[in-house]
N, C-alpha and C positions, 0 to 999 in steps of 0.2 A: 537630563535623566539621572535618577539616583543610581550611582554605580553599584551599590550593594544589591538593589533590586535586579538590575540587569545581570550581574554576576550570578545571583541565586537562580534566576531564570535560565541562564545558560547551563549551569550545573544540573538543574532539574532535567532539562531536555537531554543533556548528555548522558545522564544516568538512567533515563527511563527504560531503554532497552535492556540494560543490565538488570534492572529491577524485575522486569518481566521474566527474565531467565532465572533470577534468584527465587522468585515466587514459584515458578514451575518446578525447579529443582527441590525446593523446600517441601512442597506438598508431595512430590514423588517419594522423598525420603520418609515422610509421615506414613504414606501408604505402605512402603516397604517395612517400616518398623512394626506396623500393625500386623502385617503378614508374618513377620518373625515371631511376634508375641503369640499369635494363634498357633503357630508351629510349636513354640516352646511349651505352651499349655498342653498340647496333644502329646508331646514327647514326655512330659512329666507324668501325665496320666498313664502312658504306656509303661514307663519305668515302675511306677507305683504298682501297677497290675503284676508285672513280672516279679518284682520284689516280694509282693504279697503271696506269691505262690512259689517261693524259693525252694522249698523242699520237694516240690513236684517237677522242677525243671530238669529237663534233660540237657546234655552237653550243648546241643544246638541252640537251645533257649538261653543258656548262659552266655553264649557268644552274641546272641541278639541283644541281651542286656548290656553287655560291654559296648557294643556298637551304639546303642541308644544313648548311653551316658556320654559317649564321645560326641554324638550329634547334639545333645543338649548343651554341652559346653560351647560347641561351635555356634549354635543358635543364639545363646546368651551373648556371645561375642558380637554377633550380627546386630542384636538389639542395642548393645552399647555403642557400636560404630555408627549406627543410624542416629541414635540420640545425639552423639557428638556432632555428626554432620548437620543435623537439624538445628542445633544451637549455634553452630558456626555460621550457617546460612542466615538464620534469624538475626544473629549479631551483626552480620554484614549489612542487612537491611536497616537495622537501627543506626549503624554507623553512617550510612548514606543519608538517612533522614536527619540525623544530628548535624552532619556536615552542612546540609542545605540550610538548616536553621542558623548555624554559625556564620555562614557566608552572608546570609540575609541580615542578621541582627547583631552579631558580635561573638566574641570568644567565650563569654560567660552566659550561663542560662538566664540570669537576671536581665541580660541585655534584651531578651525577647519578652516584650510586655504582653504579647498575645499568648493565651494559654490553651486555646482549643477546647474540645469537649471535656466535660467533667466525667470521669469514669472511676468507679471503685475507690472513691475518696481522694483521687488525684486528678490530674489533667493530662491531656495528650502531650503537651510540651515536656512535663516532668517525666512522664513514662518513657518518652523517647530518649531524653538526655540522660537521665539517671539509669534507665534500663540499659542503655548502651555502655555506660561506665561500669555497671555491674557485670555485664557480659565480658568486658575486657579485663576487669580486675576483681573477679569474684572471690579470689583468695584473700582479699583484704576485707577485714571487718573492724568494728570498733574495738574488738577484743585483741586485735593484732598487737603483739608485744615487741616485734622486731624493731630495733633502733633504725631510725631513718625511713621507716615505712609509714606513710600517712594513713590516717583513719579514713575509712570509706564513707562516702556520702550516700550510699544506697540502703543502709540499714534502717533508717527512719522510714523511708518509703515502703520498704518491705513489711515493716510492722503494720503500717496502714493497710497495705494490700492483703495481708494475711487475716485481718479482721473481716474482710469481705470474702476472701477465698481461703478458708482455714486449711492449713497444711501445705498449700501450694507454694507459699513463700516463707516457709519456716526458716528461722535463722540458725537452726541446729546444724552442726557439721554432719557430713562433709559438704562444704559449700560448692556450688556448681552454677554454671551459667543458667539464667532463667530467661534468656532472650526469647525463646519460643513462647513461653507463658506470657511474656509482655506483649508479643504480637497477637496472641489470642485475646487478651484484654482489649487491645486496640481494635480488634475486629479486622485485622489485616490479612484476611484469608484470600483476598484478591486485591488487585491494584486500585480499583475504584475508591475504596475507603482510604487508602494511603493518599491518593490524589486529593480527595476532599479535605483530609486533615492538613496536608501541606498548604493548601490554599487558605485554610483557616489560620495558619501560622504565618501567612504573608509570603510564602514561597509560591508565587502565582505564575504558572506557565502561560496564562492568557494576557499577561501585561504587555502593553504596546508602548 
């Protein structure tokens, strides 16, 4: 029996429950972010109304305006925290998937001859591997000038993706993790599609 196949199968089975929890937590955060955004829009509208009638406000209304501005700041913080959590969770999913491919095929992306589905000018293998690298090292770009810091391998992929989804994968700073956007391209809103893609890449839990 091929040791790599068996090791990949073992890793896949061991991480399956973790992935279920990650997907659940991820989409819970997405819902929470949407709720924050709805609240944020309402708060902005309330503040705009109060500011537009500034000369008519009584003291109590002024106090309401101050409270609403404080709430707006807190809600914006909630949006940012949810966004960070979403990309951390999505990056962890990509890390687990990339590790499964590495165990099965080798330490370099080119060791995996299987590419999987073609999506948005790329393929599943590259989206997982390079998407994971970008999520972990998004501060690195081809424009990085710091001595000793390697150039990133994700810039070329993002140029391709941005031609299909303009603005989503912009290379303009500030750079940030795009792990969740990668998961959306992969269609990994649930475990079923992840499982299918892993099988296409040779990480096969049904192997005997």
